[in-house]
Each structure stands twice: as C-alpha cells, then as structure tokens.
Phi, psi and omega in degrees: 000130180290135180286154179262094176272147176239330184240124178248127180247116182257141163288161180258296187290124179069006169253313176243311180268126187283082184299318183302312179289313185294321181294322179292319177297316179295321180292323178298317177298316180294315178302315181292319181299325182269000177063036184290337178297331179290348177267010177080023182251132176277138183302314183300323177293316179300312185292323179296315181290319177301314183301320179296310180296319181298316180297317180295320182288327176293324175298316179294322180296318179297330179271003180063033178270339174225155179271171176301316181295320178295316177300311183300321181281312189290327182297329176271320181297319178297324178293316177302315182297319181296328184254008180056044177266128179240160173080015177236132181277124185297315181291327177295320178293322178299316181297319180294317179299316180292333175287328180281328187306307185292345178289340180275138188227024176292133178249157173297141181305128178086004184297307183291327179297316181288326177292321176299319181296308183291330177294321180292338179269007177066023170292150174267130191245139182217161175245135168237115187220143168275146179148180180269134190301319184293333181274315185296317179298318182290325176302313181298319181293310186290332183270355180082015181268340190304320187291344181283339194246138178287316181217153178236122182253114185248133186305320183296323180286327183270349178069023176204117179277159166298144012267018181300143181301327188301319183290324177290318179298315180298316182295316180297312181295318183290340181262002185054041182260163171250143181306315186292342181253013184247146181224131177259133178238122181201167185257352183256117185301310184287312188286313184271308190281309177296321179300314180294315182297319180294333177275341176102024175242152180292160181214155169240122181270113176277094185273068187294334180268002177055047178282150175299135178239110185266304187244103176286147179244148180058209177261080185245134174246158184240134174231155177245357172214150183296332180298334180292345180299334179302333183294338186249007184235000000 
C-alpha cells in the first residue's frame, strides 16, 4: 500500500541544482578572472585538487572541526600550496567564486518536471540543504526553483548540518509536518538518507551515480532518475 505523504523535503545540490556542472563553470570563470593560467597552472589540475580539498574540509565542517572562515580560506590555500601558486589571496578567490556560483543555473535532468508534477498533486515542498546561506538562497532564485518551495532550511542558519538530527527536527516542526507523512529526497547516502532514517522519516535515495546499494536503512527507496520519484507518490 502506497504511503500518504504530505510534505516532501528535497536536498538542493546535485539533487535538483547541478552542483557538479555549476561549480566547475563558476570555478572556470574565477580561474580566468584571476589569470591563473598565466602562472603555468592547468584549470583541470586546479579543479581536481580543489575538489579533493573542498570535500575533505566540508566533512570536517559538518563535524564542527573547522569554521566557515577556515573552510573558505583553506580550500583555496591548500590548493595553492599543492600547485605552488603564489600571489593570490585565498579568501579573495573564495569570495569571487561564491559570487559566480549562483549565476550558474544548470539543473539536474528532470528537476523542474518532477517539481511541476508534485506541485500539481498539492504536496507541500521544502528544501533541506547544507551550505552557506547567501549562496543557497541565490541559487534557488537564479535557477527558477525558489517559487516551488514554501521554506528553505539551510544548515548555516540552523547551526546544524545534515546528517544531524537537529536540522531534520527543526524542518519538520517548522513545516507543521508529521514524521509519518514526510519524505526526504536526496543524492548523498550518508548526509541525506542516513540522516533522515536516523531521525525516523522515510527517504528516497537519488542514486544518480548508479552506485551499488547493498543495505537499505529504514523505509528507503532508490531511484536513478528524478522521474522515477512518481512511483512513490
């Protein structure tokens, strides 16, 4: 028997907003603006090393091992150090990159179609996202996604990132939702799916990279395209 959901909570990055594509485009613009190619650095090498440092620092940030300012500075400074780049200010590059990010508006294939569908079915729609508030709000606005959602819950504003229980609890309470009628949709197994399951709400894992999934937790379903979400609603 299909469950009766009323409240749908979507992750943003790489679930609806194509972070992988948009971040690379924004970084290319930033790289070009600062003339880093003139320092003998290839963009693809820069982006690969930056991506590694950024992922590690975001993991540390979620664990409250580094601050926002440390993350913002170190992800670029560590990249500069790895490539022996001198004469570029890490925080200045971070600020420029964050200004470029929301200008990019590539969406995951089928994102607006599935949002139009669930909106037409009168589901109440929300976002739960990790990220910096000034960037996440602007991403939604510039990409045309903002109008679909009643509220946007951002980890920086709530002072607790996913997968912590607190952000899910805050979102549920603030939305006047019930756990049994709520569904989380996201692409990150640990952050979105485990976080939701540990709090006690159902989830749909958007397995966009088609990774092997061995042990499902809680009441979790797996999709490989956003259009498949219709099967559970």
